[in-house]
MOPAC internal coordinates of N, CA, C and O (Angstrom, degrees):
PM7 1SCF
backbone

  N    0.0000 0     0.00 0     0.00 0    0    0    0
  C    1.4598 1     0.00 0     0.00 0    1    0    0
  C    1.5655 1   109.96 1     0.00 0    2    1    0
  O    1.2310 1   121.98 1   -52.52 1    3    2    1
  N    1.2905 1   113.81 1   127.48 1    3    2    1
  C    1.4837 1   117.97 1   177.16 1    5    3    2
  C    1.5618 1   108.49 1  -119.96 1    6    5    3
  O    1.2310 1   121.61 1   -42.41 1    7    6    5
  N    1.3335 1   114.53 1   137.59 1    7    6    5
  C    1.4300 1   115.28 1   175.26 1    9    7    6
  C    1.5385 1   107.68 1  -106.33 1   10    9    7
  O    1.2310 1   121.60 1   -46.33 1   11   10    9
  N    1.3446 1   114.55 1   133.67 1   11   10    9
  C    1.4331 1   120.47 1   179.83 1   13   11   10
  C    1.5383 1   109.38 1  -112.75 1   14   13   11
  O    1.2310 1   121.74 1   -66.93 1   15   14   13
  N    1.2804 1   114.27 1   113.07 1   15   14   13
  C    1.4969 1   119.87 1   178.85 1   17   15   14
  C    1.5390 1   108.29 1   -92.87 1   18   17   15
  O    1.2310 1   120.31 1   -39.29 1   19   18   17
  N    1.2660 1   117.00 1   140.71 1   19   18   17
  C    1.4297 1   123.18 1   178.43 1   21   19   18
  C    1.4993 1   111.09 1  -149.32 1   22   21   19
  O    1.2310 1   121.37 1    -8.62 1   23   22   21
  N    1.3782 1   114.98 1   171.38 1   23   22   21
  C    1.4448 1   120.64 1   174.62 1   25   23   22
  C    1.4892 1   113.17 1   105.87 1   26   25   23
  O    1.2310 1   118.95 1   169.87 1   27   26   25
  N    1.3263 1   119.62 1   -10.13 1   27   26   25
  C    1.4668 1   120.72 1   178.45 1   29   27   26
  C    1.4569 1   112.28 1   -71.17 1   30   29   27
  O    1.2310 1   120.52 1    -8.83 1   31   30   29
  N    1.2751 1   116.62 1   171.17 1   31   30   29
  C    1.4613 1   122.24 1   179.45 1   33   31   30
  C    1.4786 1   113.01 1   162.07 1   34   33   31
  O    1.2310 1   119.49 1    15.38 1   35   34   33
  N    1.2822 1   118.58 1  -164.62 1   35   34   33
  C    1.4731 1   125.77 1   179.27 1   37   35   34
  C    1.4994 1   109.20 1   -95.83 1   38   37   35
  O    1.2310 1   120.53 1   -49.92 1   39   38   37
  N    1.3191 1   116.59 1   130.08 1   39   38   37
  C    1.4504 1   121.66 1   179.56 1   41   39   38
  C    1.5406 1   108.21 1  -141.35 1   42   41   39
  O    1.2310 1   119.52 1   -31.98 1   43   42   41
  N    1.2918 1   118.52 1   148.02 1   43   42   41
  C    1.4405 1   124.84 1   173.30 1   45   43   42
  C    1.4792 1   111.65 1   -73.42 1   46   45   43
  O    1.2310 1   120.58 1   -28.51 1   47   46   45
  N    1.3544 1   116.49 1   151.49 1   47   46   45
  C    1.4811 1   117.60 1   173.19 1   49   47   46
  C    1.5103 1   107.71 1   -54.50 1   50   49   47
  O    1.2310 1   123.57 1   -38.41 1   51   50   49
  N    1.3753 1   110.77 1   141.59 1   51   50   49
  C    1.4791 1   118.54 1  -177.25 1   53   51   50
  C    1.4919 1   116.33 1    86.76 1   54   53   51
  O    1.2310 1   121.26 1   173.94 1   55   54   53
  N    1.3758 1   115.19 1    -6.06 1   55   54   53
  C    1.4022 1   120.48 1  -175.84 1   57   55   54
  C    1.5366 1   110.85 1   -87.69 1   58   57   55
  O    1.2310 1   120.97 1     3.26 1   59   58   57
  N    1.3654 1   115.76 1  -176.74 1   59   58   57
  C    1.4251 1   119.50 1  -177.18 1   61   59   58
  C    1.5782 1   111.44 1  -132.72 1   62   61   59
  O    1.2310 1   121.42 1   -28.99 1   63   62   61
  N    1.2743 1   114.89 1   151.01 1   63   62   61
  C    1.4837 1   121.90 1   172.47 1   65   63   62
  C    1.4839 1   108.25 1  -142.16 1   66   65   63
  O    1.2310 1   121.73 1   -25.19 1   67   66   65
  N    1.3608 1   114.30 1   154.81 1   67   66   65
  C    1.4575 1   121.50 1   176.49 1   69   67   66
  C    1.5567 1   107.42 1  -124.05 1   70   69   67
  O    1.2310 1   122.44 1   -63.45 1   71   70   69
  N    1.2946 1   112.93 1   116.55 1   71   70   69
  C    1.4715 1   117.71 1   178.86 1   73   71   70
  C    1.5289 1   107.57 1   -93.12 1   74   73   71
  O    1.2310 1   121.71 1   -32.88 1   75   74   73
  N    1.3717 1   114.34 1   147.12 1   75   74   73
  C    1.4308 1   119.94 1   175.29 1   77   75   74
  C    1.4605 1   109.46 1  -127.47 1   78   77   75
  O    1.2310 1   118.54 1   -26.52 1   79   78   77
  N    1.2866 1   120.39 1   153.48 1   79   78   77
  C    1.4435 1   124.98 1   174.03 1   81   79   78
  C    1.5270 1   109.82 1  -142.92 1   82   81   79
  O    1.2310 1   121.91 1   -66.93 1   83   82   81
  N    1.3482 1   113.95 1   113.07 1   83   82   81
  C    1.4605 1   117.35 1  -174.02 1   85   83   82
  C    1.5023 1   109.12 1  -116.03 1   86   85   83
  O    1.2310 1   121.49 1   -39.53 1   87   86   85
  N    1.3140 1   114.76 1   140.47 1   87   86   85
  C    1.4429 1   120.56 1   176.53 1   89   87   86
  C    1.5299 1   108.87 1   -82.69 1   90   89   87
  O    1.2310 1   121.81 1   -29.93 1   91   90   89
  N    1.3867 1   114.14 1   150.07 1   91   90   89
  C    1.4307 1   118.82 1  -175.28 1   93   91   90
  C    1.5090 1   114.25 1   -79.05 1   94   93   91
  O    1.2310 1   120.36 1   164.68 1   95   94   93
  N    1.2994 1   116.92 1   -15.32 1   95   94   93
  C    1.4304 1   125.92 1   178.10 1   97   95   94
  C    1.4726 1   111.41 1  -134.16 1   98   97   95
  O    1.2310 1   119.44 1   -13.17 1   99   98   97
  N    1.3094 1   118.67 1   166.83 1   99   98   97
  C    1.4706 1   120.01 1   172.86 1  101   99   98
  C    1.5669 1   108.84 1   -73.78 1  102  101   99
  O    1.2310 1   122.56 1   -48.89 1  103  102  101
  N    1.2871 1   112.71 1   131.11 1  103  102  101
  C    1.4671 1   119.83 1   178.12 1  105  103  102
  C    1.4854 1   107.52 1  -106.37 1  106  105  103
  O    1.2310 1   122.26 1   -52.38 1  107  106  105
  N    1.3476 1   113.28 1   127.62 1  107  106  105
  C    1.4732 1   118.85 1  -171.91 1  109  107  106
  C    1.5050 1   111.20 1   -63.59 1  110  109  107
  O    1.2310 1   120.64 1   131.13 1  111  110  109
  N    1.3494 1   116.39 1   -48.87 1  111  110  109
  C    1.4487 1   120.49 1  -178.30 1  113  111  110
  C    1.4940 1   111.01 1  -137.78 1  114  113  111
  O    1.2310 1   120.76 1   -59.80 1  115  114  113
  N    1.3033 1   116.16 1   120.20 1  115  114  113
  C    1.4839 1   122.27 1   170.50 1  117  115  114
  C    1.4402 1   107.51 1  -101.15 1  118  117  115
  O    1.2310 1   120.86 1   -65.34 1  119  118  117
  N    1.3474 1   115.96 1   114.66 1  119  118  117
  C    1.4090 1   118.40 1  -179.45 1  121  119  118
  C    1.5359 1   115.18 1   -84.03 1  122  121  119
  O    1.2310 1   121.34 1   140.63 1  123  122  121
  N    1.2917 1   115.05 1   -39.37 1  123  122  121
  C    1.4319 1   119.06 1   177.95 1  125  123  122
  C    1.5383 1   109.20 1  -152.67 1  126  125  123
  O    1.2310 1   117.76 1   -25.56 1  127  126  125
  N    1.2535 1   121.88 1   154.44 1  127  126  125
  C    1.4676 1   125.52 1   179.65 1  129  127  126
  C    1.5723 1   108.22 1  -149.76 1  130  129  127
  O    1.2310 1   123.36 1   -24.64 1  131  130  129
  N    1.2944 1   111.16 1   155.36 1  131  130  129
  C    1.4403 1   117.33 1  -176.85 1  133  131  130
  C    1.5443 1   114.75 1  -158.80 1  134  133  131
  O    1.2310 1   121.49 1   -12.44 1  135  134  133
  N    1.2973 1   114.76 1   167.56 1  135  134  133
  C    1.4572 1   123.11 1   170.75 1  137  135  134
  C    1.5204 1   109.49 1  -119.85 1  138  137  135
  O    1.2310 1   121.42 1   -45.13 1  139  138  137
  N    1.3201 1   114.89 1   134.87 1  139  138  137
  C    1.4384 1   117.21 1   171.27 1  141  139  138
  C    1.5590 1   105.09 1  -130.66 1  142  141  139
  O    1.2310 1   121.00 1    -8.79 1  143  142  141
  N    1.2963 1   115.70 1   171.21 1  143  142  141
  C    1.4645 1   122.18 1  -178.14 1  145  143  142
  C    1.5167 1   111.62 1  -142.36 1  146  145  143
  O    1.2310 1   122.86 1   -21.22 1  147  146  145
  N    1.3742 1   112.13 1   158.78 1  147  146  145
  C    1.4320 1   117.72 1   179.90 1  149  147  146
  C    1.4645 1   106.34 1  -141.96 1  150  149  147
  O    1.2310 1   119.18 1   -60.09 1  151  150  149
  N    1.3283 1   119.17 1   119.91 1  151  150  149
  C    1.4462 1   124.51 1   176.63 1  153  151  150
  C    1.5159 1   107.21 1   -96.47 1  154  153  151
  O    1.2310 1   119.66 1   -24.66 1  155  154  153
  N    1.3305 1   118.26 1   155.34 1  155  154  153
  C    1.4913 1   121.08 1   179.40 1  157  155  154
  C    1.4974 1   112.58 1   -53.21 1  158  157  155
  O    1.2310 1   120.54 1   -49.03 1  159  158  157
  N    1.3368 1   116.58 1   130.97 1  159  158  157
  C    1.4256 1   117.83 1   179.58 1  161  159  158
  C    1.5647 1   117.89 1    77.96 1  162  161  159
  O    1.2310 1   121.75 1   179.49 1  163  162  161
  N    1.3292 1   114.25 1    -0.51 1  163  162  161
  C    1.4418 1   117.42 1  -179.77 1  165  163  162
  C    1.5500 1   112.55 1  -122.09 1  166  165  163
  O    1.2310 1   122.31 1   -16.12 1  167  166  165
  N    1.2946 1   113.18 1   163.88 1  167  166  165
  C    1.4796 1   118.25 1  -179.14 1  169  167  166
  C    1.5405 1   108.79 1   -77.75 1  170  169  167
  O    1.2310 1   120.93 1   -23.80 1  171  170  169
  N    1.3006 1   115.82 1   156.20 1  171  170  169
  C    1.5047 1   120.29 1   174.88 1  173  171  170
  C    1.5596 1   105.91 1   -68.21 1  174  173  171
  O    1.2310 1   124.05 1   -43.05 1  175  174  173
  N    1.3032 1   109.83 1   136.95 1  175  174  173
  C    1.4844 1   116.53 1   178.50 1  177  175  174
  C    1.5460 1   110.95 1  -128.47 1  178  177  175
  O    1.2310 1   120.23 1   -35.71 1  179  178  177
  N    1.3257 1   117.17 1   144.29 1  179  178  177
  C    1.4128 1   121.77 1   176.12 1  181  179  178
  C    1.5175 1   110.32 1   -72.13 1  182  181  179
  O    1.2310 1   120.84 1   -48.18 1  183  182  181
  N    1.2466 1   116.00 1   131.82 1  183  182  181
  C    1.4846 1   122.38 1  -177.64 1  185  183  182
  C    1.4988 1   111.51 1  -100.47 1  186  185  183
  O    1.2310 1   120.41 1   130.36 1  187  186  185
  N    1.3510 1   116.83 1   -49.64 1  187  186  185
  C    1.4497 1   120.88 1  -177.93 1  189  187  186
  C    1.5215 1   108.05 1  -160.84 1  190  189  187
  O    1.2310 1   122.23 1   -32.53 1  191  190  189
  N    1.3194 1   113.33 1   147.47 1  191  190  189
  C    1.4640 1   116.23 1   179.33 1  193  191  190
  C    1.5292 1   110.90 1  -145.14 1  194  193  191
  O    1.2310 1   122.22 1   -24.33 1  195  194  193
  N    1.3765 1   113.35 1   155.67 1  195  194  193
  C    1.4062 1   121.04 1   167.86 1  197  195  194
  C    1.4897 1   108.45 1  -110.79 1  198  197  195
  O    1.2310 1   117.48 1   -60.37 1  199  198  197
  N    1.3001 1   122.40 1   119.63 1  199  198  197
  C    1.4310 1   122.64 1  -169.95 1  201  199  198
  C    1.5788 1   108.55 1   -86.83 1  202  201  199
  O    1.2310 1   122.63 1    -9.34 1  203  202  201
  N    1.2608 1   112.58 1   170.66 1  203  202  201
  C    1.4810 1   117.11 1   177.85 1  205  203  202
  C    1.5428 1   113.73 1   -59.86 1  206  205  203
  O    1.2310 1   120.77 1   157.55 1  207  206  205
  N    1.2698 1   116.13 1   -22.45 1  207  206  205
  C    1.5185 1   122.51 1   177.80 1  209  207  206
  C    1.4703 1   111.47 1   -87.95 1  210  209  207
  O    1.2310 1   121.45 1   178.23 1  211  210  209
  N    1.3810 1   114.83 1    -1.77 1  211  210  209
  C    1.4812 1   119.32 1   177.50 1  213  211  210
  C    1.5063 1   114.57 1    85.26 1  214  213  211
  O    1.2310 1   121.36 1  -169.03 1  215  214  213
  N    1.2660 1   115.00 1    10.97 1  215  214  213
  C    1.4815 1   119.34 1   177.56 1  217  215  214
  C    1.5371 1   108.55 1   -85.59 1  218  217  215
  O    1.2310 1   121.99 1   -30.97 1  219  218  217
  N    1.3562 1   113.80 1   149.03 1  219  218  217
  C    1.4512 1   119.00 1   173.65 1  221  219  218
  C    1.5013 1   111.49 1  -107.43 1  222  221  219
  O    1.2310 1   120.17 1   -43.73 1  223  222  221
  N    1.2435 1   117.28 1   136.27 1  223  222  221
  C    1.4549 1   124.56 1   177.17 1  225  223  222
  C    1.5202 1   111.11 1  -127.74 1  226  225  223
  O    1.2310 1   121.86 1   -32.98 1  227  226  225
  N    1.3671 1   114.05 1   147.02 1  227  226  225
  C    1.4182 1   117.49 1  -176.38 1  229  227  226
  C    1.5527 1   109.42 1  -134.57 1  230  229  227
  O    1.2310 1   122.05 1   -30.95 1  231  230  229
  N    1.3124 1   113.68 1   149.05 1  231  230  229
  C    1.4373 1   116.98 1   170.19 1  233  231  230
  C    1.5688 1   110.37 1   -65.52 1  234  233  231
  O    1.2310 1   122.20 1   -32.66 1  235  234  233
  N    1.2668 1   113.40 1   147.34 1  235  234  233
  C    1.5204 1   117.09 1  -179.46 1  237  235  234
  C    1.4829 1   111.13 1   -53.37 1  238  237  235
  O    1.2310 1   120.25 1   142.78 1  239  238  237
  N    1.3525 1   117.12 1   -37.22 1  239  238  237
  C    1.4569 1   118.82 1  -172.90 1  241  239  238
  C    1.5327 1   114.49 1   -68.59 1  242  241  239
  O    1.2310 1   120.71 1   164.13 1  243  242  241
  N    1.3030 1   116.24 1   -15.87 1  243  242  241
  C    1.4624 1   120.64 1  -177.11 1  245  243  242
  C    1.5091 1   113.11 1  -117.51 1  246  245  243
  O    1.2310 1   118.95 1   175.94 1  247  246  245
  N    1.2926 1   119.60 1    -4.06 1  247  246  245
  C    1.5254 1   120.17 1   179.01 1  249  247  246
  C    1.4712 1   111.97 1   -56.39 1  250  249  247
  O    1.2310 1   122.48 1   -43.15 1  251  250  249
  N    1.3215 1   112.85 1   136.85 1  251  250  249
  C    1.4527 1   118.48 1  -178.47 1  253  251  250
  C    1.4991 1   116.93 1    81.71 1  254  253  251
  O    1.2310 1   121.09 1   168.08 1  255  254  253
  N    1.3391 1   115.52 1   -11.92 1  255  254  253
  C    1.4394 1   117.21 1  -179.12 1  257  255  254
  C    1.6277 1   111.30 1  -115.89 1  258  257  255
  O    1.2310 1   121.51 1   150.85 1  259  258  257
  N    1.2663 1   114.71 1   -29.15 1  259  258  257
  C    1.4877 1   122.43 1  -175.40 1  261  259  258
  C    1.5238 1   108.38 1  -109.22 1  262  261  259
  O    1.2310 1   121.20 1   -33.28 1  263  262  261
  N    1.2966 1   115.32 1   146.72 1  263  262  261
  C    1.4685 1   120.09 1   174.66 1  265  263  262
  C    1.5224 1   108.69 1  -136.54 1  266  265  263
  O    1.2310 1   119.81 1   -54.57 1  267  266  265
  N    1.3290 1   117.97 1   125.43 1  267  266  265
  C    1.3794 1   123.09 1   177.00 1  269  267  266
  C    1.5239 1   112.78 1  -101.13 1  270  269  267
  O    1.2310 1   119.11 1   -41.58 1  271  270  269
  N    1.2961 1   119.30 1   138.42 1  271  270  269
  C    1.4428 1   125.08 1  -179.86 1  273  271  270
  C    1.4383 1   109.85 1  -148.13 1  274  273  271
  O    1.2310 1   121.55 1   -25.14 1  275  274  273
  N    1.3870 1   114.65 1   154.86 1  275  274  273
  C    1.4699 1   120.01 1  -179.86 1  277  275  274
  C    1.5049 1   109.86 1  -135.11 1  278  277  275
  O    1.2310 1   120.10 1   -34.44 1  279  278  277
  N    1.3454 1   117.41 1   145.56 1  279  278  277
  C    1.3649 1   124.04 1   174.13 1  281  279  278
  C    1.4834 1   110.15 1  -116.80 1  282  281  279
  O    1.2310 1   119.56 1   -79.30 1  283  282  281
  N    1.3286 1   118.44 1   100.70 1  283  282  281
  C    1.5052 1   122.68 1  -173.09 1  285  283  282
  C    1.4704 1   109.93 1   -62.48 1  286  285  283
  O    1.2310 1   120.04 1   140.93 1  287  286  285
  N    1.3734 1   117.52 1   -39.07 1  287  286  285
  C    1.4652 1   121.16 1  -175.70 1  289  287  286
  C    1.5274 1   110.10 1   -63.49 1  290  289  287
  O    1.2310 1   120.44 1   149.43 1  291  290  289
  N    1.3220 1   116.77 1   -30.57 1  291  290  289
  C    1.4562 1   119.62 1  -178.09 1  293  291  290
  C    1.5253 1   110.79 1  -103.40 1  294  293  291
  O    1.2310 1   120.32 1  -177.30 1  295  294  293
  N    1.3364 1   117.00 1     2.70 1  295  294  293
  C    1.4951 1   119.93 1  -177.08 1  297  295  294
  C    1.5834 1   111.62 1    49.87 1  298  297  295
  O    1.2310 1   122.75 1  -138.89 1  299  298  297
  N    1.2927 1   112.34 1    41.11 1  299  298  297
  C    1.4926 1   117.08 1  -176.28 1  301  299  298
  C    1.5229 1   109.48 1  -126.35 1  302  301  299
  O    1.2310 1   122.41 1   -41.74 1  303  302  301
  N    1.3478 1   113.00 1   138.26 1  303  302  301
  C    1.4478 1   122.77 1   179.01 1  305  303  302
  C    1.5219 1   107.61 1  -110.54 1  306  305  303
  O    1.2310 1   119.70 1   -37.59 1  307  306  305
  N    1.2472 1   118.17 1   142.41 1  307  306  305
  C    1.4674 1   123.32 1   179.82 1  309  307  306
  C    1.5561 1   111.51 1  -125.08 1  310  309  307
  O    1.2310 1   122.36 1   -24.04 1  311  310  309
  N    1.3209 1   113.08 1   155.96 1  311  310  309
  C    1.4325 1   118.82 1   171.19 1  313  311  310
  C    1.5858 1   106.95 1  -142.64 1  314  313  311
  O    1.2310 1   121.21 1   -68.91 1  315  314  313
  N    1.2842 1   115.30 1   111.09 1  315  314  313
  C    1.4618 1   119.22 1   178.50 1  317  315  314
  C    1.5304 1   105.78 1   -92.99 1  318  317  315
  O    1.2310 1   121.03 1   -56.97 1  319  318  317
  N    1.3231 1   115.64 1   123.03 1  319  318  317
  C    1.4134 1   122.65 1  -178.34 1  321  319  318
  C    1.4831 1   113.20 1  -115.87 1  322  321  319
  O    1.2310 1   119.74 1   -64.45 1  323  322  321
  N    1.3270 1   118.10 1   115.55 1  323  322  321
  C    1.4428 1   119.79 1  -178.19 1  325  323  322
  C    1.5315 1   109.06 1  -116.95 1  326  325  323
  O    1.2310 1   120.02 1   -12.66 1  327  326  325
  N    1.3022 1   117.57 1   167.34 1  327  326  325
  C    1.4586 1   121.64 1  -179.03 1  329  327  326
  C    1.4725 1   112.72 1    47.35 1  330  329  327
  O    1.2310 1   119.15 1  -127.71 1  331  330  329
  N    1.2462 1   119.23 1    52.29 1  331  330  329
  C    1.3890 1   123.10 1  -172.92 1  333  331  330
  C    1.5776 1   112.37 1   -69.33 1  334  333  331
  O    1.2310 1   120.24 1   -37.97 1  335  334  333
  N    1.2464 1   117.15 1   142.03 1  335  334  333
  C    1.4834 1   123.60 1  -179.34 1  337  335  334
  C    1.5423 1   109.68 1  -117.75 1  338  337  335
  O    1.2310 1   121.00 1   -20.42 1  339  338  337
  N    1.3067 1   115.70 1   159.58 1  339  338  337
  C    1.4758 1   118.41 1   176.15 1  341  339  338
  C    1.5469 1   112.84 1   -54.45 1  342  341  339
  O    1.2310 1   120.43 1   147.66 1  343  342  341
  N    1.3491 1   116.78 1   -32.34 1  343  342  341
  C    1.4578 1   119.03 1  -179.14 1  345  343  342
  C    1.4952 1   112.76 1   -71.29 1  346  345  343
  O    1.2310 1   119.04 1   171.51 1  347  346  345
  N    1.3490 1   119.44 1    -8.49 1  347  346  345
  C    1.4721 1   121.45 1  -178.73 1  349  347  346
  C    1.5868 1   107.33 1   -86.17 1  350  349  347
  O    1.2310 1   120.37 1   168.10 1  351  350  349
  N    1.2792 1   116.90 1   -11.90 1  351  350  349
  C    1.4538 1   118.67 1  -177.94 1  353  351  350
  C    1.5473 1   110.04 1   -63.53 1  354  353  351
  O    1.2310 1   122.01 1   -51.23 1  355  354  353
  N    1.3350 1   113.77 1   128.77 1  355  354  353
  C    1.4734 1   119.81 1  -174.72 1  357  355  354
  C    1.5181 1   106.32 1   179.88 1  358  357  355
  O    1.2310 1   122.37 1    -4.48 1  359  358  357
  N    1.3143 1   113.06 1   175.52 1  359  358  357
  C    1.4479 1   120.98 1   168.48 1  361  359  358
  C    1.5401 1   106.95 1   -94.39 1  362  361  359
  O    1.2310 1   120.61 1   -54.60 1  363  362  361
  N    1.3092 1   116.43 1   125.40 1  363  362  361
  C    1.4374 1   123.61 1  -176.70 1  365  363  362
  C    1.5210 1   110.96 1  -101.08 1  366  365  363
  O    1.2310 1   122.27 1   -47.85 1  367  366  365
  N    1.3571 1   113.25 1   132.15 1  367  366  365
  C    1.4979 1   119.95 1  -173.99 1  369  367  366
  C    1.4941 1   105.91 1  -119.00 1  370  369  367
  O    1.2310 1   122.03 1   -39.59 1  371  370  369
  N    1.3622 1   113.71 1   140.41 1  371  370  369
  C    1.4220 1   116.52 1   170.39 1  373  371  370
  C    1.5440 1   112.35 1  -105.97 1  374  373  371
  O    1.2310 1   118.68 1   -22.69 1  375  374  373
  N    1.2586 1   120.13 1   157.31 1  375  374  373
  C    1.5023 1   126.12 1  -176.57 1  377  375  374
  C    1.4860 1   109.23 1  -146.50 1  378  377  375
  O    1.2310 1   122.65 1   -47.17 1  379  378  377
  N    1.3199 1   112.53 1   132.83 1  379  378  377
  C    1.4871 1   120.57 1   174.68 1  381  379  378
  C    1.5225 1   106.91 1  -118.25 1  382  381  379
  O    1.2310 1   121.78 1   -43.65 1  383  382  381
  N    1.3713 1   114.19 1   136.35 1  383  382  381
  C    1.4501 1   118.83 1   170.40 1  385  383  382
  C    1.5220 1   105.52 1  -113.16 1  386  385  383
  O    1.2310 1   122.84 1   -52.32 1  387  386  385
  N    1.3012 1   112.15 1   127.68 1  387  386  385
  C    1.5150 1   118.23 1  -173.69 1  389  387  386
  C    1.4764 1   112.27 1  -125.08 1  390  389  387
  O    1.2310 1   120.88 1   -13.11 1  391  390  389
  N    1.3242 1   115.93 1   166.89 1  391  390  389
  C    1.4605 1   121.67 1   171.93 1  393  391  390
  C    1.5346 1   109.02 1  -153.26 1  394  393  391
  O    1.2310 1   121.91 1   -16.75 1  395  394  393
  N    1.3218 1   113.94 1   163.25 1  395  394  393
  C    1.4827 1   117.90 1  -179.38 1  397  395  394
  C    1.4871 1   111.75 1  -129.27 1  398  397  395
  O    1.2310 1   119.91 1     5.92 1  399  398  397
  N    1.2779 1   117.78 1  -174.08 1  399  398  397
  C    1.4843 1   122.21 1  -178.37 1  401  399  398
  C    1.4531 1   114.65 1   -62.37 1  402  401  399
  O    1.2310 1   120.45 1   161.61 1  403  402  401
  N    1.3337 1   116.75 1   -18.39 1  403  402  401
  C    1.4663 1   121.89 1  -176.68 1  405  403  402
  C    1.5420 1   109.63 1   -99.48 1  406  405  403
  O    1.2310 1   120.91 1  -162.74 1  407  406  405
  N    1.3267 1   115.86 1    17.26 1  407  406  405
  C    1.4161 1   119.78 1  -175.87 1  409  407  406
  C    1.4880 1   119.28 1    54.93 1  410  409  407
  O    1.2310 1   122.48 1  -148.95 1  411  410  409
  N    1.3129 1   112.85 1    31.05 1  411  410  409
  C    1.4957 1   118.90 1   176.44 1  413  411  410
  C    1.4779 1   109.13 1   -93.18 1  414  413  411
  O    1.2310 1   119.93 1   -58.65 1  415  414  413
  N    1.3509 1   117.75 1   121.35 1  415  414  413
  C    1.4354 1   122.53 1  -174.99 1  417  415  414
  C    1.5941 1   106.93 1  -104.80 1  418  417  415
  O    1.2310 1   122.84 1   -39.34 1  419  418  417
  N    1.3182 1   112.17 1   140.66 1  419  418  417
  C    1.4466 1   115.96 1   178.58 1  421  419  418
  C    1.5480 1   111.27 1  -143.54 1  422  421  419
  O    1.2310 1   121.05 1   -28.48 1  423  422  421
  N    1.2957 1   115.60 1   151.52 1  423  422  421
  C    1.4385 1   121.11 1   179.60 1  425  423  422
  C    1.5144 1   109.58 1  -117.90 1  426  425  423
  O    1.2310 1   121.17 1   -44.43 1  427  426  425
  N    1.3535 1   115.37 1   135.57 1  427  426  425
  C    1.4476 1   122.47 1  -178.15 1  429  427  426
  C    1.5628 1   106.59 1  -125.29 1  430  429  427
  O    1.2310 1   122.52 1   -38.80 1  431  430  429
  N    1.3469 1   112.77 1   141.20 1  431  430  429
  C    1.4674 1   117.26 1  -177.69 1  433  431  430
  C    1.5794 1   106.26 1  -128.04 1  434  433  431
  O    1.2310 1   121.72 1   -38.72 1  435  434  433
  N    1.2704 1   114.31 1   141.28 1  435  434  433
  C    1.4550 1   122.25 1   169.19 1  437  435  434
  C    1.4908 1   113.52 1   -79.30 1  438  437  435
  O    1.2310 1   120.29 1   -18.34 1  439  438  437
  N    1.3144 1   117.05 1   161.66 1  439  438  437
  C    1.5124 1   117.44 1  -177.28 1  441  439  438
  C    1.4741 1   113.91 1   -82.64 1  442  441  439
  O    1.2310 1   120.10 1   172.14 1  443  442  441
  N    1.3431 1   117.42 1    -7.86 1  443  442  441
  C    1.4300 1   118.62 1   175.45 1  445  443  442
  C    1.5143 1   113.45 1   104.78 1  446  445  443
  O    1.2310 1   120.70 1   -32.31 1  447  446  445
  N    1.3092 1   116.28 1   147.69 1  447  446  445
  C    1.4347 1   122.88 1   173.63 1  449  447  446
  C    1.5864 1   108.27 1  -131.11 1  450  449  447
  O    1.2310 1   120.48 1   -42.62 1  451  450  449
  N    1.3234 1   116.69 1   137.38 1  451  450  449
  C    1.4402 1   121.40 1  -171.21 1  453  451  450
  C    1.5437 1   108.96 1   -88.11 1  454  453  451
  O    1.2310 1   121.23 1   -49.45 1  455  454  453
  N    1.2964 1   115.25 1   130.55 1  455  454  453
  C    1.5023 1   122.80 1   171.66 1  457  455  454
  C    1.4649 1   106.48 1  -114.07 1  458  457  455
  O    1.2310 1   121.61 1   -53.36 1  459  458  457
  N    1.3503 1   114.52 1   126.64 1  459  458  457
  C    1.4328 1   121.28 1   174.52 1  461  459  458
  C    1.4671 1   109.99 1  -121.29 1  462  461  459
  O    1.2310 1   119.29 1   -52.24 1  463  462  461
  N    1.3435 1   118.96 1   127.76 1  463  462  461
  C    1.4588 1   123.65 1  -178.49 1  465  463  462
  C    1.5234 1   107.61 1  -116.76 1  466  465  463
  O    1.2310 1   120.68 1   -68.06 1  467  466  465
  N    1.2746 1   116.30 1   111.94 1  467  466  465
  C    1.4573 1   121.15 1  -175.45 1  469  467  466
  C    1.5195 1   110.77 1  -162.87 1  470  469  467
  O    1.2310 1   122.39 1   -32.01 1  471  470  469
  N    1.3507 1   113.03 1   147.99 1  471  470  469
  C    1.4301 1   116.42 1   178.14 1  473  471  470
  C    1.5429 1   107.98 1   -98.86 1  474  473  471
  O    1.2310 1   120.10 1   180.00 1  475  474  473

């Protein structure tokens, strides 16, 4: 299974982007999925997640501006980012946690998509 993240690019402060992360094959069960990001010289941080219970959680820095959503039928995860700030500039990574009928759990990561916020 490969995850392909897309939607990154250059945007001005205050602008919006929508990131997508699609799996290369149909995944039987996605338990949880999330977006994280890593800026140059900084540690990777969790931005938003959809938990196994279906709850959404956000990092304080993005609350009220970012919205995470997932389409199980399309095996695709989204991140709508509004009111972008220069501090949001980073490589964004998607992650899927899956399991199957045999209780085998696996984690998949996308290669990342670059978001640049600059005027």
